[in-house]
BAKOLLO-309396 format. One line per 10 residues: number of its first residue (from 1); their letters; for each residue y, z, x of C-alpha. Coordinates in pm, whole numbers, plus 32768, in hexadecimal, padded with zeros to 4 digits. Example, Ala and Ser with C-alpha at 12.3 -4.5 7.8 and 13.67 -1.06 7.14 Angstrom:
BEGIN
1	as	7E3E:830C:84CE; 7F96:82CA:8557
END
This chain:
BEGIN
1	xxxxxxxxxx	7E11:3625:B1E7; 7E77:34FE:B10F; 7F86:34CE:B1EB; 7E75:348D:B2D4; 7DCF:33BA:B200; 7ED0:32D2:B193; 7F33:3276:B2D7; 7DBD:324D:B30F; 7E03:313E:B21D; 7F52:30AB:B239
11	xxxxxxxxxx	7F06:2F50:B2B4; 7DCF:2EFC:B1B6; 7E86:2E03:B0F0; 7E11:2D02:B0E1; 7D23:2C54:AFC5; 7BA0:2C3E:AF71; 7B50:2B39:AE4E; 79D5:2B75:AE12; 796A:2ACC:AF82; 7A7C:2A07:AFA0
21	xxxxxxxxxx	7B86:2ABE:B0B3; 7CF9:2A70:B0AE; 7DA9:2ACE:B1CE; 7EEB:2A59:B2B3; 7EA8:2974:B3FC; 7FB4:2AB3:B480; 7EEA:2BEB:B42B; 7DD5:2B77:B53D; 7E27:2C37:B667; 7D19:2BFD:B78C
31	xxxxxxxxxx	7D3D:2BFD:B8F4; 7C2B:2B93:B9D0; 7BEA:2C3B:BB0C; 7AF1:2BB2:BC70; 7A5B:2D5F:BC71; 7915:2D95:BDB8; 77DE:2E30:BD1A; 780C:2F49:BDC8; 796B:2F90:BD59; 78E0:2F67:BBC4
41	xxxxxxxxxx	7804:3050:BC05; 78C8:3184:BC9F; 798C:3182:BB58; 782E:31ED:BAAA; 77F6:330D:BBC9; 7958:3377:BBBC; 794E:3352:BA1B; 7A64:3279:BA20; 797D:317F:B982; 78A7:31DB:B83F
51	xxxxxxxxxx	777E:315B:B82F; 774B:315A:B69E; 761C:3253:B6E3; 75D4:327C:B577; 7586:311B:B58E; 74CE:30FD:B6C1; 735A:3103:B5B9; 737E:2FAD:B578; 7381:2F17:B6E4; 7272:2FA9:B758
61	xxxxxxxxxx	71D9:2E5D:B6C7; 7254:2DDE:B861; 70CF:2E3A:B8B9; 70FD:2E5E:BA9E; 7070:2CF6:BABE; 71BD:2C7A:BA08; 72AC:2D8D:BA95; 71F0:2D18:BC03; 722F:2BBF:BBA9; 73A4:2C33:BB70
71	xxxxxxxxxx	73CB:2CD7:BC8F; 72DC:2B9B:BD48; 7400:2AA5:BCAE; 752E:2B7A:BD97; 747A:2B6B:BEB2; 744B:29FB:BEB5; 758D:29CF:BE72; 753E:2937:BCEB; 7657:29B6:BBE9; 75DE:2A96:BB0D
81	xxxxxxxxxx	7714:2A7A:B9A7; 7859:2B5A:B9A8; 78B0:2C9F:B92B; 7978:2D0E:B7AA; 79FE:2E35:B7F0; 7B25:2EF6:B6F8; 7C38:2FDF:B787; 7D07:2FF5:B66A; 7D6D:313D:B628; 7C5B:3212:B6F2
91	xxxxxxxxxx	7C8A:32B6:B84E; 7B1A:3223:B848; 7AC2:30A2:B871; 79AB:3042:B770; 78A7:2F5C:B791; 78DA:2E24:B682; 77A6:2D33:B71A; 7722:2D71:B857; 7634:2EBC:B826; 74EB:2E43:B833
101	xxxxxxxxxx	755F:2D93:B98C; 764D:2EFE:BA01; 7534:2FB8:B9B4; 7403:2EDC:BA75; 74EC:2F40:BB94; 7547:308D:BB54; 73D9:30EA:BB7E; 7385:3009:BC91; 7507:3031:BD94; 7544:31A4:BD13
111	xxxxxxxxxx	743B:324E:BC8A; 7321:31C5:BD72; 7200:319B:BC86; 71B5:2FFA:BC23; 70D2:2FBD:BD06; 70C4:2E03:BD11; 6FA2:2D93:BC6E; 6F7C:2BFD:BC0E; 7055:2B84:BD09; 7050:29F8:BD15
121	xxxxxxxxxx	70DA:29AD:BE7D; 70F0:2AF3:BF39; 6F99:2B51:BF39; 6FB2:2C31:C06A; 7099:2D13:BF68; 6F80:2D84:BE6F; 6F28:2EEA:BE34; 7099:2F2C:BEF8; 71A1:3024:BE78; 7337:2FEA:BF0B
131	xxxxxxxxxx	72E5:30CE:C030; 71C0:3004:C09B; 725C:2EB8:C0A3; 7322:2E24:C1D5; 7469:2E75:C222; 74F2:2D1A:C209; 745A:2CFE:C0AD; 7511:2E5F:C04A; 764F:2E0E:C095; 7620:2C3D:C00E
141	xxxxxxxxxx	75FD:2D30:BEC7; 7721:2E66:BEAB; 77F6:2D54:BF3F; 77D9:2C33:BE3B; 78F8:2C08:BD35; 78AC:2BCC:BBF6; 79B4:2B5D:BAD7; 7A58:2C8F:BA15; 7AF8:2C51:B8BC; 7BD0:2D80:B86C
151	xxxxxxxxxx	7C4D:2D62:B717; 7D93:2E0C:B71F; 7E59:2F13:B674; 7F01:2E71:B546; 7DBC:2DA2:B4D9; 7D73:2DE0:B399; 7C3A:2EC0:B316; 7BE5:2D96:B237; 7BF5:2C89:B374; 7AFA:2D6D:B44E
161	xxxxxxxxxx	7A03:2D87:B35A; 79FE:2C04:B30C; 7A10:2BFB:B4A4; 790E:2CB7:B4DA; 7836:2BD9:B3C1; 7889:2A88:B463; 7830:2AE3:B5C4; 7731:2BDB:B595; 7639:2B49:B673; 7488:2BBC:B66C
171	xxxxxxxxxx	749C:2C73:B52C; 75A2:2C2D:B437; 7658:2D89:B3B8; 7688:2DEA:B240; 7805:2E6A:B1B1; 7777:2FD1:B1ED; 7704:2F9E:B374; 7858:2F23:B3BA; 78D8:3026:B2CD; 7838:3153:B381
181	xxxxxxxxxx	78A0:30A4:B4BC; 7A25:30AE:B492; 7A00:3209:B3C8; 790F:3318:B4E2; 795E:3460:B479; 7888:353E:B36E; 78AA:3481:B269; 778D:3387:B334; 76CB:34AB:B33C; 769B:3527:B1DF
191	xxxxxxxxxx	7646:3403:B16B; 7529:33FF:B253; 74BE:3525:B1CA; 74C4:34E8:B08F; 742B:3387:B066; 72DD:345A:B150; 72EF:3558:AFFF; 71D4:3524:AF15; 72BF:355A:ADE6; 7352:33F6:AE2D
201	xxxxxxxxxx	721F:3371:AEA0; 71A2:339F:AD71; 729F:332A:ACC2; 72C5:31CD:AD6A; 7190:3182:AE2E; 721A:307F:AF44; 7109:2F96:B00A; 714F:2FAE:B194; 7202:2E88:B189; 7319:2F52:B09E
211	xxxxxxxxxx	732C:306A:B145; 735A:2FCE:B2C6; 746C:2F01:B224; 7514:304E:B1B1; 74F2:2FF3:B04A; 7481:318F:AFCA; 75DC:3203:B0D2; 769E:30D9:B008; 7659:3154:AECC; 7688:329F:AF20
221	xxxxxxxxxx	77EC:3271:AF65; 7812:31D6:AE2A; 779F:3302:AD8E; 7870:33FD:AE38; 79A0:32E9:AE08; 798E:333E:AC8E; 794B:34B3:ACDC; 7A7D:34BC:AD69; 7B1D:341D:AC62; 7BB8:32DD:AD06
231	xxxxxxxxxx	7BF4:31D7:AC3E; 7B64:309D:ACED; 7CB6:300E:ABEF; 7D97:30C5:AD01; 7D30:2FB2:AE35; 7D36:2E6A:AE63; 7BD9:2E4A:AEBA; 7A87:2F0C:AE99; 7AAB:2F1D:AFFD; 7B93:2FEA:B016
241	xxxxxxxxxx	7B2C:308F:AF1F; 7A03:314E:AFE7; 7AAB:30FD:B11E; 7B96:3216:B0AD; 7A7E:32EE:B00A; 79CC:32D9:B14A; 7B4A:3357:B1EA; 7B5C:347C:B138; 7A32:350C:B156; 7A42:34E0:B2DD
251	xxxxxxxxxx	7B72:3603:B293; 7AE3:36D8:B1C3; 7A66:3842:B230; 7910:3899:B27A; 791B:399A:B11B; 79D8:386D:B04D; 789D:378C:B11A; 7779:386C:B0A9; 77F1:387D:AF63; 77FA:372F:AF06
261	xxxxxxxxxx	7694:36F2:AFE5; 761A:37D6:AECC; 7702:370D:AD87; 7635:360B:AE03; 74E2:3672:ADF0; 7505:3741:ACB6; 7597:3616:AC26; 748C:3516:ACB7; 7361:360D:AC03; 7420:3623:AAB0
271	xxxxxxxxxx	7419:349D:AA99; 72A9:3478:AAC2; 728A:34FA:A989; 738C:340B:A8CA; 72E3:32BA:A8EB; 7453:31FA:A8B9; 74E9:329F:A9D5; 733C:322D:AAA3; 7388:30F1:AA49; 74A7:309F:AA94
281	xxxxxxxxxx	74AA:312C:ABF2; 7370:3055:AC27; 744C:2F25:AB8C; 753E:2F5E:ACC8; 743F:2F7E:ADC4; 74A4:2DF5:AE2B; 75E5:2DA7:AE63; 768D:2ED6:AE0D; 77D2:2E9E:AE59; 7816:2D69:AD48
291	xxxxxxxxxx	792B:2DEF:AC77; 7867:2D95:AB27; 7753:2EA6:AB98; 783D:2FC1:AC11; 791A:2FCE:AAA3; 77C5:2FCA:A9F0; 7787:30EC:AAD4; 78E4:3193:AA8F; 78A7:3184:A92A; 7764:31E6:A8EE
301	xxxxx	77AF:335A:A9F6; 78D0:3372:A942; 782F:33A2:A805; 76FC:3494:A8C1; 7809:35AB:A8A5
END
């Protein structure tokens, strides 16, 4: 397992100095393609494009009117923006930016569940699904070419995080959301399960906005990183440290995963009775990857065993 983890981390050597990103321009490898919408959606249908289902809940804020006007824009030949896809190290392409638009297109063209509403110009299409619009409109949508930026192999993950944050349309992505998108697997499910436990909710009562940005999952990942005895001092960046933990968890057996989950829940219950640790976790609920706070957490947790 360690060899697989090291392979996933080989190119993760860029440096973060607080919020200042340092990189070599030659490390960035991005190509541009024009792809027809129906061909892009076919990659989802044949499971060669990862639509990041763990994160779709954030993008359901696009109501049917917004989705419908996207479809209308395509029909009347208005540009709908570009897409960023990551294809570094995975068999599947991962959606870095544009998931709201792709999800709307999938609902209309592939799932055929979206009924058009709130249209500004094509009022005769109100209330219609894909199967109910004229074939000329169907063909126009299918054959429309969109600009896709492909992040290629060799681009270090920290650079991908920066690209994701700089080019995120609609909702700004948190580092944890990007981290999970770039490292899909068992770890994401475990973080979601632990974030939903009563033990964690009592330990750190986060508000809606914090949960939406996945602050809860990032905090749990920090905790698991310490639990697995990886020192952040061994890594050039906090982001790399947390990413390594997520990759390690992805390769745990089901038995090891269940043991880790039980251990976390037990420890959360124990911490509820320790005011010092409880207060620290509460302080970490905002900007949880600040190095000073993580060092403080490391010091306190090391005295609790």
